[in-house]
N, C-alpha and C positions, 0 to 999 in steps of 0.2 A: 430676564428680559424687560425690555421698556413699553407700555401699554400709553398710548394716548387717544382717549376717543374724543372723533371729531365730532363736528356740529349735529348731526347724527349719530345720536351715541351709540348707532347697534356696529357702523363701521367706524373700524380699531386699525390703528397704526401701531405698527409693532417694530420695535428693532432689537433683534437677538444680538446678545455679547460677542463680541469678537475678540479674540486673544493673539493678540500680534508679538510680535518677534523679527528679527532680522531675515525671514525668509518671508515673511508676509503674516496673511493671519488665518486664522479656524474659526469654524464660527456653526453651531447647530443651528439648521436653518428651520427646522419643523422638531419637534418633540410633543408627543400627543398631549400627554397631560398636562405640560408646562403651557402650553397652547390653552387646553380646558380651561385651565388656572388664569388666563390671560382675559378668559371671555370667549374663545372659540368655541363652540358648541358643535362643531362638525365633525364626522368623519369623513376622512378623503377616500377617494375611490378610486381617482384616474390623475393622474400628470400631463400637462399640455407645457409646450416650448412653440413659442412664436420668434419668428427673425423679422425685421423691416430692415431694407437695405438702404430705406432714406430716412432722413430726418423729415416730418411730419406727416409721416404715414398715422391715420387714426383708424383704429379697429373698435368699432362700435358708433351706437349702443346697444349692445348684446342682451340677450335674455333665454333663457330655456323654461320653459312653461313647467307647470306640473302635469306628470308624475316624476317628472325631469327635472325639476326647477335644482338649480346648482348654485351654492357658496362658494366662494373664490376665497385662495391666498395665493397675494400673487407677489413676486421678488423678479428684481431686473438682476440678469446676470451680467450684459453688456451694456452700456450705453445707458442712456437716461429716459423717462415717461413722465409725464403729466397723466395722472389715473383720475380718473371721474365715474362716481358712482351716483344713480337718481334714484330715489326712491318712488316704487309703483307699486306700494302695498295698499292697498285700498282700505281707507278707515284709518289711516295712520296719520298723525299730526304734521308729519314732514312730505306727504305725499306730493311728488310732484318738483321736493328739492334735491338739490344735489349738495355731494360734498365732491374736492378734488385734494391731491397729494402730490406732489413731485417726490418720487423713488428712483432712484440712481445705482449703480453698482458697487459705486464708491462708498455710497451711505448703507448701507446695506438694510433700508427699510424695506419692509412688507406692509402690504394693506391687505385687511380681512373685509369682505361684503358678503354677507348674509344673503341668502335668496330670497327673491320679494324685490332685487334691485336691478336696475338697467348697468349695465356696466363697459366703460369704453376708455380707451388711454390713445394718447399720441408719441410720437416717438421725437423726442427732441434735439437725440445726436442719432449719425447714421449708423448702421449694425449695430443695432439695437435688438437683443433677446431678450425676452419676458416667460418666465418658467411661473405657469401658474399650477396648484392643485385644487381639484373640484370635489365635490361633495356627491357628485351623481355620474352616469357617464354621459356622452355625447347623444342627443337623440333628435335625429333630422326633422321628424315629426312635432317636436318641441320647438325647436329654433326659431328663436324672432328677432327684430331689430326694429329700433326707433332711430329716425335720424338725427343722427350728432350734432347737426348744427340748425335742430328745431327752434323757433323763435320763443316759444313759449316756454322751453326750458332756459333760453337766456345763460348758455354755457358760455364762459371765453375761453377758450382751448388755445390760444395764443398763437392760432394758426388761422389766415384765412381761406376761403370755400375754394378760392382759386391755386390755392398753395397746398392746401389737403390732399394727400394721396389715398385713393380711397380703393376700395374692390367695389363689383358692380353691387354686389347685394348691399354693401352699406350705401352707395349711391341711391336705389332705390327705395330704400327703407321709409316705412309710413310715417306718417306725422305723429306726434304726440297726442294733439285730439284726437285722432283718428282708432288710438291704441285702448283696446278694451282692455285693462288688466288683469290678468287670472289671480293675481296674488292678495291675499289679505291681511293685514294686521294680525297679530295675533293677541287675544284676547287674555286678560287673567280668567281664571278660574274663581266661580264666586267664592270658594271657600279661601282663597288667596288675599283677596282685597280687605 
């Protein structure tokens, strides 16, 4: 598996190997020991699938607060997305900054997003299916969102507000300035320094 650390190094871009022949290809999309070796420390407990009929569908920026915070491993099964992760760990040197990556069914790339990040994506093709593993179960009481087009975050999604297809929840999401992050950056124990 090829691994690329993005500008926020805890967010990883992964490319599982594909074995191709005249029939198509085979790929192991997740193997726990290999994922851990690549820098994915989480155990995943739930799989999710989203289908978006229209290009320009925005899902995010979402989070689940502790005690049900979620790390995610995102894969595109059909279509293409621009995936975005925003660091919201208080005390992190990259707090409020974001990274993004384009993922497609054709390239097989995956993105690993640890807990403590807002997550969202915009579909670049119609009929896009996104499959993702999460490290904790969904909890409505811990669910939250921040505006995808918040000016303080200044994310270039490649789609305008007028073009974006949003859920009611995402259209009503809070501003980043009003977001009280429930996440803290991990500090190294004194003995490890």
